[in-house]
N, C-alpha and C positions, 0 to 999 in steps of 0.2 A: 365446581370451581374451587380451588384452594385459595387460601389467603396469600397475598404477596409476601415473599420473604426477601430480606435484604442481607446481602453479604458484603458489607462495607460499600464498595464502589460498583457492585454488580447486583442487580435485582433478579429475583426468580419467582415465577408464577407458573404453576402447572395447570393447564386447561385441557380437559378431555384428552389426556395422554401426551400433550405437546408442552414441553418446557419452554416458556417464553423468557429468555434471558436478556436483560437490558443493561447496557453500559450506562452508568450513572456518575459521570465525572464532568459536570458542567464547567464552562459553557459549551465546550466542543467535544466532550467525551474523549479527551486525549488519552492515548494508551500509555499511561504511566505504568511502571513495573507493578505497582500495587493493583492496578486495574487488570493487567494481564494475569497476575497471580490469582486474583479473585475469580476471573473468568475461567481459568483452567481448573481451579478447585471445584467450581460450580459444574463445569462440564464433566469432570471426573465423577462427581456425585450423581449426576443425571445419567451418565453412561451405566452406572451400577444399579440404578433404580428400575425395577421391573415395571413400575407404573408409568415410566416415561418411554414413549415410542419414538419420539423425534424432537428436534430442537428448532427453535426460531431465535435468532440473535438479532437484536435491534438496539437502537440508542434512544436515550431520553431526550426531551426538549427538541424533538424534530430534527435531530442530527444523529447520524449513525456514528461516525468518528472522523475527526479531521487528521488522525494519524498519531504518530509518536509525540510525546510531550517534549517539545523542543527546548523547554526550559532546562531539561537535563543536560543539553549540549553545552551549556555555559557554566555548569557546576565544576569548579576546579577539582582535579584529582579523580573525577568520576569516569570510569571506563564504561562508556555506553555500550560498546560492542561486546562486553563480557557476558551480558545477559542474553545475547542473541541466540546462541545454540540451544538453550533450554526452551526459549519461546518458539523457535522453529520446530523443535521436536514435539512440543505440546500441540502446536497447530496440526501436525500430521497425526499424532496419536489420538487426540481428543476430538478432532473434527474430521479431517480428510479421510482417515483410515478407520474411523469409528464404525461399529456395526449399525448404529442408528443414524438416519439421515439428518441433515441440517439445512436450514434455509436462512439466508441473510435477508432481513427486511430493511432495505436501504432507503433512508430519507435524508434530505438535506445534503450535507457534505459527507462524502465517503472517499477519503483521500489518504494517500500514503499507506501507512500501516493499517488504516481502516479498510481500505480496499483489499489489502493483502489478507486481512482477516476474512473478508467476504469471499475472496477467491478460494479459501480453504474449505468453504462450505459446499455442500452437495449442489445447491442451487441458490439463485439470487432473485428476489423480487424487489423492484425499485419503485419508489414514488415518482410521479410524473415530474416533480421539481428537483429530483436528486441530481447531484453532480459527482462524477466519479473520475479519479485520476491518480497518477503517481507523480507528485510535484517535486520529489526529492532533488532532482537535478538542478532545480532553481535555487537551492541552497548549497549547491556544490557537492551534493551527496548522490548516492544511488540507493534504490530500494533495498531493504535489509531483511524482510520477512517472507522471502520467496516470490516476490512480485516479478522479478526478472525471469523466473522459471515457469510460473503458472500462467501468466498472462499470454505469452506466445502460444501455449498449448491450448488455450481456451478460444482465443479470437484469431489466431494465425500470426505468423511472424511479422509481416509487414505492418499491419495495424498496431501490433504491440510495440514495435520499434518506434513508430510515430508517437505513441502515447508516452513511452518511457523516456525517449530522448528529448521530447519537447516539454515534458512536465505539464502539458495542458490537461484540463478537465473537460469531460464531455457530459452531455445531458442524458437522461434516461432513454429517450427515443433512439439516439445514436448508439447507446450502449446495447440496446435490444437488437438493433440491426447487426451489430458486430457479434452478438452472441455473448456479450459480457454479462447481461442480465437475461433471465428467462421469462419474466413477466413484468409489465408495467402496471401499477395500480395507483389509486388515489391516495394521497398522503393521509396520515391520521390513523384512526381505528381500522379503516378499510384495508390499509397496508398490512397490518399485523394479521387481520382476518384472512387476507389472501395468502400470506406467507404460511399461516397455520394450516389452511386448507391444503396447500401444496405439500406441506410437511406430512400431513396425514396420508395423502395420496402416495407419497414416496414410501412411508412406513408400511402401508398396506400392500404395496406392489414392489417386491425386490427386483423384478424384471423391468421396472419403469425405465424408459429411455434415459432419463436424467441420472438415475442411479447406475445405469449400465455404463456410463462414461468412466466410472472408476476414478482412481486418484489422478489428478491432473499431472502430477510429477511423472507418472508412468505413461502418459498418453503421448502419441506422436502423430495422430491422424490429422491434426490441423497444421502440422509443420510441413514445409515444402521439401522436395527432394534435395539431397545434399548440394548438388550443383546450383540449383536455384537459390538455396539458402546462402551459399557463398557469394553469389551475385548481389543478393540483398545486403549482406554485410559489407561487401566491398563498396557498394553505392552509399551506404550509411557512413562508412568511414571517410569516403571521399567528400561527402557533404560536410561532415564534421571538420575535416581539414580546412575548409573554407570559412569556418566560423571562429570566433575568438571567445564568445561567451560560454563559460562553464565547459571549456574544452576538455580538461582532464577528467572531470566527473562524467562527462558524456562518454569518453573513451572507456572508463571503468564500467559504466552500464553496458556498453557494447561487449566488453570482455566477458562479463557475467552471462549475458544472453547467449553469446556465441559459444562459450564453453559448454553451457547446458544443452544447446542444440546438438553439439558434437558428441557429448559424453553422457547425456541423460540428466534428468531433472534432479536426482539426488546429488550427483557430483556437481551439478550446476549450483545447488544451494550452498555447497561448501565454497565454491568459487565466489559466489555472491557475497559470502561473509568476508572473504579476503578483500574484495573490492570495496565493501562497505567500510572496513577498517582503514583501508588506504585513503578513502575519501575523507574520513574524519581527520586525517593528519594533514590535509591540504591547506596551504596558506589561503587559497582562494575561498575555501569553505569557511574558514574562521572569519575572513573579512566579510563575506556575504552574511554570515550569522550576526556579526556586530551591526551591520547595516540594517538587517531585519529588525533587531531589537531596538535600535535607535529610532527607526521610523515608527515602530509601534508605540514607543514611549512618547514621541512627539504628537502622535494622533490622540493620545489619551490626556495630554497635558492641558491645563487651563491657566489663564492669566499670564503674568510676565514670564513665568517659567517656560511657557510654550515656545516663545521666541528662541530662548537659549537651546531648548531641545531640538527645535527645527534646524538650527545652525549645526548642532552636533550630528543630526541625522544627515545633513548635506555632506559634512566632512566624512562621515562613515561610508556614504555611498561613493564618494570620490575615491576613498581608500580601497573600497571593493573593486571599483573600476580599474584602479592601478594594479591591484593584485591579479585581476583577470588578464590584463595586458601583459604583465610580467610572466604569468604562466604560459600564455600564448607564445611569447618571445622565447622562453626557455625551451619550449618544445619544438622550436625551429620553424614556426609557421610564418615568420616575417619574410616577405618578398617571394621566397621560393616555394612556399607551401610545406605542409607537414607530410612526411612519409609515414602515414599512420599505420600501414600494414606491418611495419617493422617493430612497432611498440609492443 
């Protein structure tokens, strides 16, 4: 066993030919650009190391990753979307299309970009207490690291639409039933041990069924026939037309998924990038983001300041509600309903 190595926010330890790579950005291992850069450099090094046969990616402090560092979204002048193309390309090159297999050892929260990172791995082993989901729509966004393309190809279109459009998280047992994870293990050391065992099995057997699945972006065996897919999309748009919460971001998510199903995963990734950028510019997204941070500040406050912050949080939530209603009204949903298919 080698001594653990630390590359800033990413840890590395090679055990019996398996590189155990851990995200180390407490408290929730948010995917700050520095974390992603450290991860990709570590993967590049391990891909070139003949003593490494496979990877296990996990998170420190019993959390895989809660996703993108949303503090970046409120930094003035920062173009969050500008770093997306490089991150998406590295996920493909260093993980999904790498010659060496990879296993995500998922514990605690595996949300948003964290789940998208896990989806780029060859396989996923989840702790029994893990929670997995793509909650971006709840902040008026859509997934931005390939989630709209890989998830439907892994679990099927209908379950993927349910998860993406609701933003809900599911437990490990349901994730295993859907095929989102390949094994469920006990949290802690047993999880990494199970993931390492599977990684060695994959490295030793190039014809292993899990390796034979290939790149998720290239798969279509879990996608329904075109006519059935169109029916599912029509039903999803019809349901969306009857809601007013996060209406525009939900439609952008649908656009990305539908384009990828029609034109392939690679083209769908590009469309997802367009939709992600469009969502960042939405008034409703900015209002929801302000409400989120105001609520978080109120929860952390103590003493007299707590009352003032709770009042600010209430006003921020009311402003977000107004922004969502205005968005709904502008899209023509009042009284007559929204002609979604024409958007």
